[in-house]
C-alpha positions, 0 to 999 in steps of 0.5 A, spaced: 730 591 577 735 585 577 735 586 585 728 585 585 728 579 580 733 576 585 729 577 591 723 574 587 727 568 585 729 567 593 722 567 595 720 562 590 725 557 591 724 558 599 716 557 598 718 551 594 723 548 599 717 549 605 712 546 600 717 540 599 718 539 606 711 540 608 710 534 603 713 530 608 708 530 613 701 527 610 695 532 610 691 527 614 696 526 620 692 529 625 686 524 623 690 518 623 693 519 630 687 520 632 684 514 629 690 510 632 689 513 639 682 511 639 684 504 636 689 502 642 686 507 647 692 511 648 691 517 653 697 521 650 702 521 644 706 526 641 709 526 634 715 530 630 718 529 623 724 532 621 726 533 613 732 536 610 735 539 617 728 542 618 723 541 624 717 540 619 712 538 624 711 537 632 705 536 635 702 533 642 695 529 642 691 527 648 692 528 655 698 527 660 694 523 665 687 520 665 682 524 669 686 530 668 684 534 661 691 538 661 693 537 654 700 533 651 704 538 647 710 538 643 714 540 649 711 534 654 716 530 657 715 522 656 720 517 658 724 515 652 726 508 655 731 504 650 732 510 645 737 513 651 741 507 648 743 511 642 745 518 647 749 513 650 753 510 644 754 517 642 757 519 648 762 514 647 763 516 640 765 523 642 770 520 647 773 515 642 774 522 638 778 525 643 782 519 643 780 517 651 777 510 648 777 506 642 771 501 640 775 495 641 778 497 648 777 491 653 772 493 658 776 490 664 782 494 662 778 501 662 773 499 668 777 495 674 773 490 677 769 488 671 768 481 670 763 476 666 761 469 668 766 466 663 773 468 665 775 469 657 769 473 656 771 477 662 778 478 658 775 479 651 769 483 652 770 490 648 767 497 648 763 495 642 761 489 645 757 492 650 753 496 645 751 491 640 747 485 644 752 480 643 755 479 650 752 472 651 747 474 656 740 471 655 735 476 652 733 481 658 738 477 663 738 480 669 733 486 668 730 484 675 735 488 677 732 494 674 725 493 674 722 493 679 727 498 682 732 495 687 736 498 692 742 496 689 747 501 686 749 501 679 756 499 681 753 493 685 749 491 679 755 491 674 758 487 680 753 482 680 754 480 672 759 476 674 754 471 677 749 470 671 750 464 667 750 465 659 745 463 655 749 463 648 757 463 647 760 469 646 759 474 640 754 468 637 748 470 638 743 477 638 740 477 645 737 484 647 741 486 654 740 492 658 745 490 663 751 491 658 748 498 656 748 500 664 755 497 664 757 502 658 754 508 663 759 506 668 765 506 663 763 513 661 763 515 668 770 512 669 773 514 663 770 521 663 771 522 670 764 524 672 757 521 671 753 518 666 748 524 666 753 529 667 757 526 660 751 526 656 749 533 658 755 536 657 757 533 650 750 531 647 744 535 651 747 542 652 750 543 645 743 541 642 739 545 646 735 540 649 734 544 655 728 541 658 730 533 657 733 530 664 735 524 666 731 522 673 723 522 675 725 526 681 726 532 676 719 531 674 716 536 679 709 540 680 709 545 674 713 541 669 710 539 663 711 531 663 706 526 661 704 520 666 705 513 665 699 508 664 698 501 664 693 496 663 692 492 669 687 486 670 684 489 664 683 496 665 687 502 663 690 507 669 695 511 671 702 509 674 706 512 679 712 515 677 718 509 678 725 511 680 729 509 674 736 512 677 739 505 676 736 504 669 741 510 667 744 509 660 740 504 658 733 508 658 733 513 663 732 520 659 726 524 659 725 528 653 719 531 648 719 531 641 721 538 640 728 536 643 728 529 640 727 533 633 734 536 634 737 530 636 734 527 629 737 533 626 744 532 628 743 524 627 741 525 620 747 530 619 752 525 622 754 529 629 754 536 626 751 542 629 746 546 625 749 553 623 756 551 625 762 547 624 762 544 631 760 537 631 758 532 638 761 526 634 765 525 628 762 523 621 767 517 622 764 515 629 757 516 625 758 511 620 761 506 626 755 507 630 750 505 624 754 500 621 752 492 622 755 489 628 751 483 630 746 480 625 739 480 627 735 474 625 728 476 621 723 471 619 719 472 613 712 474 616 705 472 613 701 475 617 698 483 618 705 485 618 708 482 612 709 489 609 715 490 614 719 484 612 726 485 610 732 482 606 737 485 612 736 486 619 742 488 624 744 492 630 749 497 630 751 501 636 745 503 639 741 503 633 737 498 630 738 497 622 734 494 616 732 495 610 725 498 607 723 499 600 731 499 598 732 504 604 736 504 609 732 504 616 736 506 622 731 506 628 730 504 635 724 503 640 723 504 647 719 501 653 718 503 660 713 502 665 707 506 662 711 509 656 713 506 649 716 510 644 719 510 637 725 514 633 726 512 625 731 515 621 732 514 613 738 517 612 738 518 604 731 521 605 734 526 610 727 524 614 726 523 621 720 521 625 719 520 633 713 518 636 712 518 644 706 515 648 704 515 655 701 508 654 705 501 654 700 496 653 702 496 645 707 497 640 702 499 635 700 506 636 708 508 635 709 504 630 703 505 626 704 513 626 712 512 624 710 508 619 705 512 616 709 518 615 715 514 613 710 511 607 708 518 605 715 520 604 717 514 600 710 514 596 708 508 598 701 506 598 696 501 601 699 499 608 693 501 613 698 500 619 693 501 624 689 495 622 695 491 621 698 492 628 691 491 631 690 485 628 698 483 630 696 485 637 689 481 637 693 475 634 698 475 639 693 475 645 689 469 642 695 465 641 697 467 648 690 465 651 690 459 647 697 457 650 695 458 657 688 455 656 691 448 653 696 449 659 691 450 664 687 443 661 693 439 662 695 441 669 693 436 675 688 441 678 686 437 684 693 435 686 696 438 692 703 441 695 707 435 697 709 439 704 705 443 709 705 450 707 709 452 713 715 448 710 715 452 704 717 459 708 723 462 709 729 466 705 732 464 699 738 466 695 739 467 687 747 468 686 746 474 682 739 477 684 740 476 692 734 474 697 727 473 697 722 471 703 716 467 702 712 467 708 705 464 710 699 469 713 692 467 714 693 460 710 696 464 704 703 464 702 707 470 699 713 471 695 717 478 697 723 480 692 727 483 698 731 488 694 725 491 691 721 493 697 714 493 696 714 488 691 710 482 694 706 477 690 700 472 693 702 464 691 696 461 689 697 453 688 697 451 681 699 443 681 703 439 686 709 443 688 708 449 682 704 456 685 702 461 681 705 468 683 700 474 682 702 481 683 703 487 679 708 485 675 707 479 670 704 473 673 709 467 674 709 460 675 714 458 681 716 451 682 719 447 688 724 442 687 725 437 693 731 433 696 730 425 697 729 427 704 723 431 703 726 438 704 726 444 699 733 444 694 731 449 690 725 453 686 725 456 679 720 461 676 718 462 669 713 467 666 706 465 666 703 468 659 707 468 653 706 476 652 710 477 659 715 482 658 722 479 656 724 484 662 721 479 667 727 474 666 724 469 671 727 464 668 734 466 670 733 465 677 735 459 681 733 460 688 736 456 694 735 456 701 739 461 704 744 459 709 746 462 715 751 468 713 748 469 706 
């Protein structure tokens, strides 16, 4: 009888535990996801929730590709974008545990030939600096070496960082930098003696059992369960081609699914310890290091639809964003690639993790609304309609951008003409860090070709005076020539046309001059 009572007690306790876990997932989550997808026109989405070291929810919604009924499931691979950065930081953490690196090692001493524009920064920049966005480079500076895909190797991209003028003084300001994480991947390769991919696979994904996650779109062959990217182009949502993102590597190249990202979240919440084992992929000490504030992130109180997300604390750790939410530490990151946006949220003191993956890049709204809905449910917070809030924020941003562009258009001298005959603008131009581009004249129209990104060509439409609007499959840009006193071209610069242009379209960092013989 005693054994029966013990068995009954164990069953009751187990049932209670499962009930507690189930309560972490809103009963109406399916309906909420469906509403979010309809509101934002999302083709496919997947969600996983972990609680107390267990996967309590993992499910896919919608389709992998518009026009194809094949559904998304929990094993469908998505590009996770910058959620890759935490994997890169964790790989370095494992090398720190082994004594092969220190967070405060000088990068130039570990990666021969590395240099920044400022010799002082070249000497002082540390491994820690690579992972917390305080190098002095501007927001997204140099991203055009990554998107659209260039012919440069990772090593060549890192070499070109020395030509990028800083936007801020060293360690003075937070500015998101993909190139510093790319450099971190090269540092891993130099330290471990094997590629970034091989190091992450050996140290992170293999021990976690992330067997279908991969590091290249070349692995997404017919028969593999993967989602296609989707973008809104000229107002119409359509499937994109899979881009080659091998050079993005340690900044954003991983493809994964919610079933395997759930394993990642469980280990993160247990500070590097593998479930059911004493083995760790990194120590608890390094876990706390990665989740400790390294760079203050400016945050302004919002009065609009997203005011409920206002925070008293915002910072960036090592591969993770950090903030507070209703008194709880919020460890999170988002990811964006062509055709994908993703979100991972961890609340350590609640042992809660949420991941949302989408094959749609036109709004952060769906991934954030779904993640916040699950978090609010777990914390017992009521009254937030995150779908409505993010839709209102999107609509306001679009309205404000449209008004800005209308005002700019109204100010322009629409009847003005370029100073020179169009053929005088043609030729090869060179930027110190980006390399060459070519302006050509065909059928009376100028075109701009990004030579390091074969096939990336935009039509240059006269805007006013010596400024042209460049229209292509990237964010539209304004291109402005400056002339010398003798009427020849001195240089041209660029800037995004729309205030909503992605920060990775870092046109403002270009400074093109006519190429000289031998350039």
